[in-house]
N, C-alpha and C positions, 0 to 999 in steps of 0.2 A: 532703233527701228529695224536694223539688219541683223541684229544679234551677234555683232562682232565686238571684240575688245577695242580699247582705245589704242593699245599697243599695236594691234593689227592695222588699225587705220593709219597710224604713224608710219609703220613698215610699207604700207601701200603707197603712202605719200613719198617717202624717201626713195623708192625704186621707180616712181613716175607711174604707177599702175592706176591708182585713183587720187588725183591730185585736187584739193578743194578749190573752189572757184574764188575764194576770198578769205581774208583774216580779219579778225576784229582788231581794233587798236590794241587790246591786250594781247594779240597773238593767237587767239583761238581760231581753229580752223572753221570755215563755214562751207557746208555742202548745200548746193541747190538741187532742184529735182534732178537734172541732168546728171550731176555728180552721184545721186542716189541711185539712179537707174543703171549707171556704169558699175557702181558697186555691186548691184545685184547680179549683173551679167557675170562679173569676177566671181562672185561666190557660187553661181550655177556652173561655171566651168571648172572650179576648184572641186564642187561636188562630183562632177563627172570625171575627176582624176587629172585634169590638165595641169602641168607644171605653170608657174607664175610667168616665165618667160614666154612660153607659147601663148598664154592669155593675152599678154601685152601684144603679141604680134597679130592675134586674131582680132583684137579690138582697134588696133591703130594702123595695121596695113591695109591699104585699100585694095590690094592685089590678093590679099589672103583668101583662100577657099574655105570659108568658114563651113560649108555644108559638107565639104570633104573631111574635115577634121572631126566634125560631129558624127559623121558615119563611122569612121575609123574608132572613135571613142566608144561609140554604141557597140561595135563588134567586141571590143575589149571588155565593157561592162557585161555584155551577155556571156562571155566566156567565164568571167569573175562569178556571175550569178550561178552559173552551172557548177563551178567549183565549190561554191558555198552551200549549195543544195547538197552536193555530195557529202561534204564536212557535216552538215546537219543531220542527214541520214546516218553518218557513221557514229556521231554523238548520241542520237536517239537508240541506236543499237547497243551502244555501250550503258546507256542508262538502263535500258531493259534488261540487259545481261546482269548489271548490278542489282537490280531490283529483284530478279527471279533468283539470285543466288548461284547461278550456273555462269562460269567464267568461259563460255563458248559462244561464238557468233551464231546467227541464225543458220548459216550455211554448215557449220560444223554440227550443229545439232541435228539437222537434216541428214548428214552423212552418218551419224551415229544411230539416231532413232528412227530414221525413215522419213521420206518426204511429206508424210501426212502428219508429222509431229508438229504441233502448235504450241510451242513452249511459253510464249506470252499469254495465251489464253488460259493454258493450264494452271501457271504460276498466279494469275489474276483469281481464278476460281478458288485455288488451294488458299490463297491469302484471305480471301472473303469468309471462307469456311472455318479456318483454323488459325487466322493472323494473329489471335489474341493468346495463342496457346504456347507453352514452353517448347512443345515438340516443333511447333513451326519456326520458332526462333533458332532452336538447335538445327534444323534442317538447312536453314538459310546460312548459317555460319558454316556447317560442315561442306554443304555443296560448294561454297565459294572457295574452299581449299581444293577441290579436285581439279586435276589438268585434263586435258583432251585424252591423253592416254589412260588416265584413271577412269574417265567416263566410258571408254572402249572396253576396258577390263570389266567394269560394273555391268554393262550391257551384255557382255559375252557370258558373265556368271550367272546372270538373270535368265537369259535364254537356255542356258544349259540346265539350270533348276527346273524350269518349266518343261523341258523335254523329259527330265527324269520323273518329275510329277506325272506328266501324261503317261509315260511308260508304266509307272506304278499302278496308275489307275487302270490301265488297259490290262495289266496282269493280275487285277483283283487284289491288290495290297489293301488290307483292311485299315480303316482309320482307327488309330490307338495302337496299333501294332509298332513293334520297335523301328521297323523300317519307315513307317509312316511318320513316327514322331521325330525320327532324325531328319526327314525332310522338312516337317514343320519347324524344327529349331533352325535349319538352315535358312529357311525363308524368313524367319524372324531376325536371324543375324544379318541378312541382307537388308531388312529394312532398318536395323541398327545402324547402319553406315550413316543414316541421315538423323535419327533421333533415337532416344532411348525408348526402346519398345517393349512394355510389359505384356505378359500373356494377356491380360484383359484388353489391353489396346490391341493385341494381335487378332483377338477374337473380333474386335470392332471392325478391324480391316477387312477380316474375312467376311463379315456380314455385308459390308460394302461392296466386295467384289461380286457378290450375288444381286444386291439390290440395285446397283448402277449399271445399266446395260452396257455402258462402255467398256467397264472393267470385265464384265461377263463376256462380251465379245472377243476382248483381247485373249482371255485365257480359253475360251472356246475355239479360238482359231487354231491353237495348239492340238487340242482334242475336244470334241463335244461333250460337254458335262464337266469339263475340268474346273470351272469356277466353283460349282457346288461341291466337288470332290475336295478341292482345296480348303473350302471353308469347313467341311466336315474333319479333314485331317488336323487343321489348326484348333479347331473346337475340342477334339478328343485329346490332343496333346496338352491343351491349356488346363482341361478338367483334371488332369493327373497332377499337376503342379500348383493347384490351389490358387 
């Protein structure tokens, strides 16, 4: 009825916590309604974290302030619940980090990529679009190997390349020229940190930079028209390489 083992009942009997009201001629313990009620009270206190000795005092000492003890235990439980909630949040963050392949906390990602970075959403969208591809699997494996310092270096190199691309566009460097091709190959190499990027795949990425307004906004923030310029630089470079 109470969901406790015979061994537990025997232990409670030995220490005088829950003593059965009677025994059968064969020696079996017999618990009446009052015994069962006491057992439930013991189990309730145990669930709240009271030690057995304190439970015996609460149940048997007429001068015991049961309400005082319950309030103290409530405060302890509230603190424990808060701690467990923090632990759950930490575990969930670790799970998200493992899933997206980046071994960085949300705080570290914001520090490196900016406060508007939403790694969970980006990872979920990428997995939905490319989760069944070899490139996705490669990216998850490779990204998981990068440390915080690696990500800082990658971000800095990416920012530097975008500045040089913007400068080339503003100087009128023609797509297909030697300088533009070198920039295209450097961009492809940066993508290659995460997965093997063929020239054909590189062109697909370039098309997405223009088709997806979020990518367009990112590149055009460095210089208006940079997303389209980068697409043309990548296309011209890929056309030469077959």
